[in-house]
C-alpha positions in Angstrom: -100.5 -77.4 -69.2 -99.3 -74.0 -70.2 -97.8 -73.1 -73.5 -94.4 -72.8 -71.9 -94.7 -76.2 -70.4 -95.6 -77.7 -73.8 -92.6 -76.0 -75.4 -90.3 -77.3 -72.7 -91.6 -80.8 -73.1 -91.1 -80.8 -76.8 -87.6 -79.3 -76.4 -86.7 -82.0 -73.9 -87.7 -84.7 -76.4 -85.5 -83.3 -79.1 -82.2 -83.9 -77.3 -80.9 -86.5 -74.9 -77.8 -86.2 -72.6 -75.4 -89.1 -72.8 -72.1 -89.6 -71.0 -69.0 -91.2 -72.3 -67.0 -92.7 -69.5 -63.3 -93.8 -69.8 -61.5 -96.5 -67.9 -60.6 -94.0 -65.1 -64.4 -93.2 -64.7 -63.9 -89.7 -66.0 -67.0 -88.6 -67.9 -67.6 -86.4 -70.8 -71.2 -85.2 -71.3 -72.9 -84.8 -74.7 -76.3 -83.4 -75.6 -77.4 -85.0 -78.9 -80.5 -85.6 -80.9 -81.7 -89.2 -81.0 -80.9 -89.3 -84.7 -77.3 -88.0 -84.4 -74.8 -90.5 -85.8 -72.4 -91.7 -83.1 -69.4 -91.0 -85.3 -69.9 -87.3 -84.5 -69.9 -88.0 -80.8 -66.8 -90.3 -81.1 -64.9 -87.6 -83.1 -65.7 -84.9 -80.5 -64.8 -87.2 -77.6 -61.4 -88.1 -79.1 -60.7 -84.5 -80.0 -61.5 -83.4 -76.5 -59.3 -86.1 -74.9 -56.5 -85.8 -77.5 -56.9 -89.4 -78.6 -56.5 -91.1 -81.9 -60.0 -92.3 -83.0 -58.8 -95.6 -84.2 -57.4 -96.4 -80.7 -60.7 -96.1 -78.9 -63.6 -98.5 -78.8 -67.1 -97.4 -77.6 -69.4 -99.8 -75.9 -72.9 -99.8 -74.5 -73.9 -102.7 -72.3 -70.7 -104.5 -73.5 -71.7 -104.2 -77.2 -69.5 -102.2 -79.6 -71.2 -99.2 -81.1 -70.7 -98.4 -84.8 -70.2 -94.9 -86.0 -73.3 -95.1 -88.3 -75.6 -96.0 -85.4 -77.7 -93.5 -83.5 -79.0 -93.2 -79.9 -82.4 -94.0 -81.4 -81.0 -97.2 -83.0 -79.8 -98.4 -79.6 -82.8 -97.3 -77.5 -80.6 -95.0 -75.4 -82.4 -92.8 -72.9 -81.4 -89.5 -71.3 -78.5 -90.0 -68.9 -77.3 -93.3 -70.4 -73.5 -94.1 -70.3 -71.2 -95.2 -73.1 -67.9 -96.8 -72.1 -64.8 -95.7 -74.0 -62.1 -98.4 -74.0 -58.6 -98.1 -75.3 -57.8 -100.7 -77.9 -55.2 -103.2 -76.7 -52.5 -104.0 -79.2 -50.2 -107.0 -79.1 -50.0 -109.8 -76.7 -47.9 -112.9 -75.9 -47.0 -115.3 -78.6 
């Protein structure tokens, strides 16, 4: 393996690409470190989509993600998808 190939391999391991998909199947891509707190991703997603952060819930495999968790905590791999769901308020009495 050449030196350039080794550098590329190390570089690839330092970031992963994750997708945040909304209910309309529109995706926003993020390149993050495995140790990046999801709150940073959530804030960037909400800013890009002009959404209030407290109105969106983020899920992976149906489980809610907390802002203090990281991709490493959830064993996310390159290309994994996070679902962004609008919080539903109200209901029938």
